[in-house]
TORPA-4810 file (N, C-alpha, C, O; in nm, 3 decimals):
<nodes>
NODE_1_0.545_0.009_-0.796_0.578_-0.121_-0.743_0.533_-0.128_-0.598_0.551_-0.034_-0.521_M
NODE_2_0.477_-0.239_-0.564_0.427_-0.262_-0.428_0.538_-0.318_-0.341_0.613_-0.405_-0.384_T
NODE_3_0.547_-0.269_-0.219_0.644_-0.323_-0.126_0.603_-0.464_-0.084_0.484_-0.494_-0.074_K
NODE_4_0.701_-0.549_-0.061_0.674_-0.688_-0.025_0.599_-0.696_0.106_0.510_-0.781_0.120_I
NODE_5_0.631_-0.611_0.201_0.559_-0.611_0.328_0.411_-0.581_0.307_0.326_-0.633_0.379_K
NODE_6_0.379_-0.498_0.210_0.239_-0.466_0.180_0.167_-0.588_0.123_0.048_-0.608_0.150_S
NODE_7_0.237_-0.668_0.044_0.177_-0.790_-0.010_0.145_-0.886_0.103_0.037_-0.946_0.106_I
NODE_8_0.238_-0.902_0.197_0.216_-0.992_0.311_0.097_-0.942_0.394_0.013_-1.021_0.435_V
NODE_9_0.091_-0.812_0.419_-0.022_-0.755_0.493_-0.153_-0.779_0.419_-0.255_-0.809_0.481_E
NODE_10_-0.150_-0.766_0.287_-0.268_-0.791_0.205_-0.315_-0.936_0.221_-0.435_-0.962_0.229_D
NODE_11_-0.220_-1.029_0.226_-0.254_-1.170_0.243_-0.311_-1.198_0.382_-0.407_-1.274_0.396_C
NODE_12_-0.253_-1.136_0.483_-0.305_-1.153_0.619_-0.447_-1.096_0.629_-0.534_-1.157_0.690_I
NODE_13_-0.468_-0.981_0.568_-0.603_-0.922_0.566_-0.701_-1.011_0.490_-0.818_-1.023_0.528_N
NODE_14_-0.654_-1.074_0.382_-0.739_-1.166_0.306_-0.777_-1.288_0.389_-0.890_-1.336_0.380_G
NODE_15_-0.685_-1.337_0.469_-0.715_-1.449_0.559_-0.817_-1.407_0.663_-0.911_-1.481_0.692_C
NODE_16_-0.797_-1.289_0.719_-0.890_-1.238_0.820_-1.030_-1.220_0.761_-1.129_-1.249_0.828_T
NODE_17_-1.038_-1.172_0.639_-1.168_-1.153_0.574_-1.243_-1.284_0.555_-1.366_-1.285_0.549_A
NODE_18_-1.169_-1.394_0.544_-1.232_-1.526_0.527_-1.235_-1.605_0.659_-1.261_-1.725_0.659_H
NODE_19_-1.210_-1.536_0.771_-1.211_-1.598_0.904_-1.118_-1.719_0.912_-1.154_-1.825_0.963_N
NODE_20_-0.997_-1.700_0.862_-0.897_-1.806_0.861_-0.776_-1.757_0.939_-0.733_-1.643_0.922_V
NODE_21_-0.721_-1.842_1.024_-0.600_-1.809_1.098_-0.480_-1.831_1.007_-0.448_-1.944_0.972_N
NODE_22_-0.413_-1.722_0.969_-0.301_-1.731_0.874_-0.184_-1.810_0.929_-0.102_-1.861_0.852_E
NODE_23_-0.174_-1.821_1.060_-0.063_-1.896_1.121_-0.075_-2.047_1.094_0.025_-2.119_1.102_E
NODE_24_-0.195_-2.093_1.062_-0.219_-2.236_1.038_-0.225_-2.272_0.890_-0.246_-2.389_0.856_C
NODE_25_-0.208_-2.175_0.803_-0.228_-2.198_0.660_-0.096_-2.214_0.586_0.009_-2.165_0.629_M
NODE_26_-0.103_-2.284_0.474_0.006_-2.295_0.378_-0.033_-2.210_0.258_-0.149_-2.209_0.217_H
NODE_27_0.062_-2.139_0.204_0.036_-2.046_0.094_0.096_-2.097_-0.036_0.206_-2.153_-0.038_F
NODE_28_0.024_-2.078_-0.144_0.072_-2.112_-0.277_0.084_-1.982_-0.356_-0.015_-1.912_-0.378_N
NODE_29_0.206_-1.950_-0.399_0.230_-1.828_-0.476_0.238_-1.866_-0.624_0.319_-1.949_-0.663_I
NODE_30_0.153_-1.805_-0.704_0.157_-1.823_-0.849_0.213_-1.695_-0.909_0.168_-1.585_-0.876_N
NODE_31_0.312_-1.709_-0.997_0.372_-1.591_-1.057_0.418_-1.622_-1.198_0.441_-1.737_-1.235_Y
NODE_32_0.430_-1.516_-1.278_0.477_-1.526_-1.416_0.611_-1.453_-1.429_0.633_-1.349_-1.369_Y
NODE_33_0.697_-1.512_-1.509_0.820_-1.446_-1.550_0.806_-1.421_-1.700_0.801_-1.515_-1.779_V
NODE_34_0.799_-1.294_-1.738_0.779_-1.254_-1.877_0.910_-1.203_-1.935_0.978_-1.120_-1.874_N
NODE_35_0.946_-1.255_-2.052_1.071_-1.209_-2.113_1.045_-1.089_-2.204_0.931_-1.045_-2.218_N
NODE_36_1.150_-1.037_-2.263_1.141_-0.916_-2.346_1.060_-0.937_-2.473_1.018_-0.840_-2.535_A
NODE_37_1.039_-1.062_-2.513_0.964_-1.093_-2.635_0.816_-1.114_-2.609_0.742_-1.150_-2.700_Y
NODE_38_0.772_-1.091_-2.486_0.631_-1.106_-2.453_0.590_-1.246_-2.416_0.471_-1.273_-2.397_G
NODE_39_0.686_-1.336_-2.407_0.653_-1.474_-2.369_0.667_-1.488_-2.218_0.766_-1.446_-2.160_Q
NODE_40_0.566_-1.548_-2.157_0.569_-1.566_-2.012_0.561_-1.712_-1.974_0.499_-1.793_-2.043_G
NODE_41_0.622_-1.744_-1.863_0.612_-1.879_-1.809_0.555_-1.870_-1.668_0.592_-1.782_-1.590_T
NODE_42_0.466_-1.962_-1.637_0.401_-1.964_-1.508_0.482_-2.049_-1.411_0.532_-2.156_-1.447_K
NODE_43_0.495_-2.001_-1.289_0.570_-2.071_-1.185_0.487_-2.076_-1.058_0.394_-1.998_-1.038_H
NODE_44_0.523_-2.170_-0.971_0.456_-2.187_-0.844_0.559_-2.193_-0.732_0.671_-2.239_-0.752_Y
NODE_45_0.520_-2.148_-0.615_0.605_-2.159_-0.497_0.513_-2.189_-0.379_0.416_-2.117_-0.355_C
NODE_46_0.543_-2.295_-0.307_0.462_-2.335_-0.193_0.531_-2.290_-0.065_0.648_-2.324_-0.043_F
NODE_47_0.461_-2.216_0.020_0.517_-2.161_0.142_0.440_-2.220_0.260_0.317_-2.215_0.264_V
NODE_48_0.512_-2.275_0.356_0.448_-2.345_0.467_0.403_-2.255_0.581_0.312_-2.292_0.655_Y
NODE_49_0.464_-2.139_0.598_0.428_-2.052_0.709_0.421_-1.907_0.664_0.495_-1.865_0.575_K
NODE_50_0.331_-1.832_0.726_0.314_-1.692_0.689_0.442_-1.613_0.717_0.470_-1.515_0.647_V
NODE_51_0.518_-1.652_0.816_0.642_-1.578_0.847_0.747_-1.597_0.738_0.840_-1.516_0.728_K
NODE_52_0.735_-1.702_0.656_0.828_-1.724_0.545_0.781_-1.662_0.414_0.853_-1.664_0.314_D
NODE_53_0.661_-1.607_0.414_0.603_-1.552_0.292_0.685_-1.435_0.238_0.711_-1.427_0.118_L
NODE_54_0.726_-1.345_0.325_0.803_-1.228_0.283_0.937_-1.269_0.221_0.975_-1.216_0.116_E
NODE_55_1.006_-1.361_0.283_1.135_-1.407_0.231_1.120_-1.475_0.095_1.201_-1.453_0.006_E
NODE_56_1.017_-1.557_0.080_0.995_-1.625_-0.047_0.958_-1.528_-0.158_1.004_-1.545_-0.271_N
NODE_57_0.876_-1.429_-0.129_0.843_-1.328_-0.230_0.968_-1.252_-0.272_0.990_-1.227_-0.391_L
NODE_58_1.051_-1.215_-0.175_1.176_-1.146_-0.205_1.265_-1.232_-0.296_1.321_-1.182_-0.393_Y
NODE_59_1.276_-1.361_-0.264_1.361_-1.450_-0.344_1.307_-1.468_-0.486_1.384_-1.473_-0.581_N
NODE_60_1.175_-1.478_-0.501_1.114_-1.491_-0.633_1.151_-1.370_-0.719_1.193_-1.385_-0.834_I
NODE_61_1.135_-1.252_-0.663_1.163_-1.129_-0.738_1.313_-1.117_-0.767_1.352_-1.088_-0.880_I
NODE_62_1.394_-1.139_-0.667_1.540_-1.126_-0.684_1.594_-1.226_-0.785_1.679_-1.190_-0.868_R
NODE_63_1.547_-1.349_-0.781_1.601_-1.453_-0.868_1.554_-1.443_-1.013_1.621_-1.495_-1.103_D
NODE_64_1.442_-1.376_-1.037_1.385_-1.375_-1.172_1.385_-1.240_-1.241_1.369_-1.234_-1.363_N
NODE_65_1.404_-1.134_-1.168_1.401_-1.001_-1.227_1.536_-0.968_-1.292_1.641_-0.981_-1.229_L
NODE_66_1.530_-0.926_-1.417_1.653_-0.889_-1.488_1.618_-0.783_-1.591_1.502_-0.743_-1.604_S
NODE_67_1.718_-0.737_-1.665_1.691_-0.637_-1.768_1.608_-0.695_-1.882_1.546_-0.620_-1.957_K
NODE_68_1.608_-0.826_-1.895_1.534_-0.891_-2.004_1.403_-0.955_-1.960_1.330_-1.008_-2.043_D
NODE_69_1.372_-0.952_-1.831_1.249_-1.016_-1.786_1.190_-0.941_-1.667_1.260_-0.875_-1.590_S
NODE_70_1.059_-0.952_-1.655_0.990_-0.894_-1.541_0.909_-1.003_-1.472_0.890_-1.112_-1.526_D
NODE_71_0.862_-0.973_-1.354_0.792_-1.071_-1.271_0.655_-1.013_-1.233_0.644_-0.895_-1.199_V
NODE_72_0.552_-1.097_-1.239_0.420_-1.057_-1.194_0.370_-1.161_-1.094_0.351_-1.278_-1.129_V
NODE_73_0.350_-1.118_-0.971_0.290_-1.205_-0.870_0.140_-1.198_-0.894_0.079_-1.093_-0.877_I
NODE_74_0.079_-1.310_-0.934_-0.062_-1.306_-0.973_-0.156_-1.352_-0.862_-0.251_-1.281_-0.829_T
NODE_75_-0.131_-1.466_-0.805_-0.221_-1.520_-0.704_-0.142_-1.571_-0.585_-0.038_-1.633_-0.599_D
NODE_76_-0.194_-1.542_-0.468_-0.147_-1.606_-0.347_-0.271_-1.670_-0.286_-0.365_-1.601_-0.246_I
NODE_77_-0.269_-1.801_-0.278_-0.389_-1.874_-0.237_-0.361_-1.961_-0.114_-0.247_-1.994_-0.082_T
NODE_78_-0.470_-1.995_-0.046_-0.467_-2.093_0.062_-0.575_-2.195_0.033_-0.667_-2.170_-0.044_I
NODE_79_-0.564_-2.310_0.096_-0.668_-2.412_0.084_-0.732_-2.428_0.221_-0.665_-2.461_0.318_K
NODE_80_-0.863_-2.403_0.227_-0.936_-2.409_0.353_-1.067_-2.483_0.329_-1.147_-2.444_0.244_H
NODE_81_-1.088_-2.590_0.403_-1.209_-2.673_0.388_-1.229_-2.716_0.242_-1.340_-2.704_0.189_N
NODE_82_-1.124_-2.766_0.179_-1.126_-2.813_0.040_-1.164_-2.703_-0.060_-1.206_-2.733_-0.172_D
NODE_83_-1.149_-2.579_-0.021_-1.177_-2.467_-0.109_-1.050_-2.384_-0.124_-0.984_-2.351_-0.025_E
NODE_84_-1.015_-2.349_-0.247_-0.898_-2.265_-0.273_-0.945_-2.119_-0.266_-1.036_-2.078_-0.337_V
NODE_85_-0.879_-2.043_-0.178_-0.917_-1.904_-0.155_-0.801_-1.812_-0.192_-0.689_-1.831_-0.145_I
NODE_86_-0.829_-1.714_-0.276_-0.727_-1.614_-0.311_-0.726_-1.509_-0.200_-0.829_-1.451_-0.168_R
NODE_87_-0.609_-1.486_-0.141_-0.600_-1.394_-0.028_-0.537_-1.260_-0.064_-0.532_-1.171_0.020_V
NODE_88_-0.489_-1.244_-0.186_-0.439_-1.113_-0.229_-0.544_-1.046_-0.315_-0.622_-1.112_-0.383_N
NODE_89_-0.545_-0.912_-0.313_-0.645_-0.836_-0.389_-0.603_-0.811_-0.533_-0.687_-0.813_-0.623_K
NODE_90_-0.475_-0.788_-0.555_-0.427_-0.741_-0.684_-0.317_-0.830_-0.739_-0.266_-0.919_-0.670_N
NODE_91_-0.280_-0.803_-0.863_-0.157_-0.858_-0.919_-0.047_-0.757_-0.890_-0.072_-0.636_-0.884_N
NODE_92_0.075_-0.807_-0.873_0.186_-0.720_-0.835_0.299_-0.733_-0.937_0.376_-0.829_-0.931_Y
NODE_93_0.310_-0.636_-1.031_0.416_-0.643_-1.132_0.546_-0.580_-1.082_0.545_-0.482_-1.008_P
NODE_94_0.657_-0.639_-1.123_0.790_-0.587_-1.091_0.873_-0.588_-1.218_0.886_-0.691_-1.285_Y
NODE_95_0.931_-0.472_-1.252_1.018_-0.466_-1.368_1.130_-0.366_-1.340_1.111_-0.267_-1.269_S
NODE_96_1.247_-0.394_-1.396_1.359_-0.303_-1.379_1.336_-0.171_-1.452_1.381_-0.066_-1.406_L
NODE_97_1.267_-0.175_-1.566_1.239_-0.052_-1.640_1.159_0.045_-1.554_1.192_0.163_-1.546_N
NODE_98_1.056_-0.005_-1.490_0.974_0.081_-1.404_1.055_0.131_-1.285_1.044_0.247_-1.247_Y
NODE_99_1.134_0.044_-1.229_1.218_0.082_-1.115_1.314_0.194_-1.152_1.330_0.290_-1.077_F
NODE_100_1.377_0.181_-1.268_1.473_0.282_-1.313_1.403_0.415_-1.345_1.459_0.522_-1.320_M
NODE_101_1.281_0.409_-1.398_1.207_0.531_-1.428_1.172_0.607_-1.300_1.171_0.731_-1.299_E
NODE_102_1.144_0.535_-1.194_1.109_0.602_-1.068_1.231_0.666_-1.002_1.217_0.758_-0.921_T
NODE_103_1.350_0.620_-1.036_1.470_0.679_-0.980_1.507_0.811_-1.044_1.570_0.897_-0.982_L
NODE_104_1.467_0.826_-1.170_1.505_0.947_-1.246_1.408_1.060_-1.219_1.424_1.169_-1.274_I
</nodes>
């Protein structure tokens, strides 16, 4: 599991790679909540400031992660010059099963 701070750093690095000032951008977080039966639903979260990105990611994971469902953060995008740019490199899965396995 990836730490949330690492995801935020990844997004800032993605903005830098595209010569975009992350302080001026709005972020769109796309994520899936998958249940135990393999069915997933897509969700969106719009974040207005990079300083709120960490808190919103934490809330998404906390509110949706359970023993019956897992969360996958798929895309974090910005819109710059009418172009949608993905600023994260990877997908970030979170599941309680994996978390519990790492504890043992």
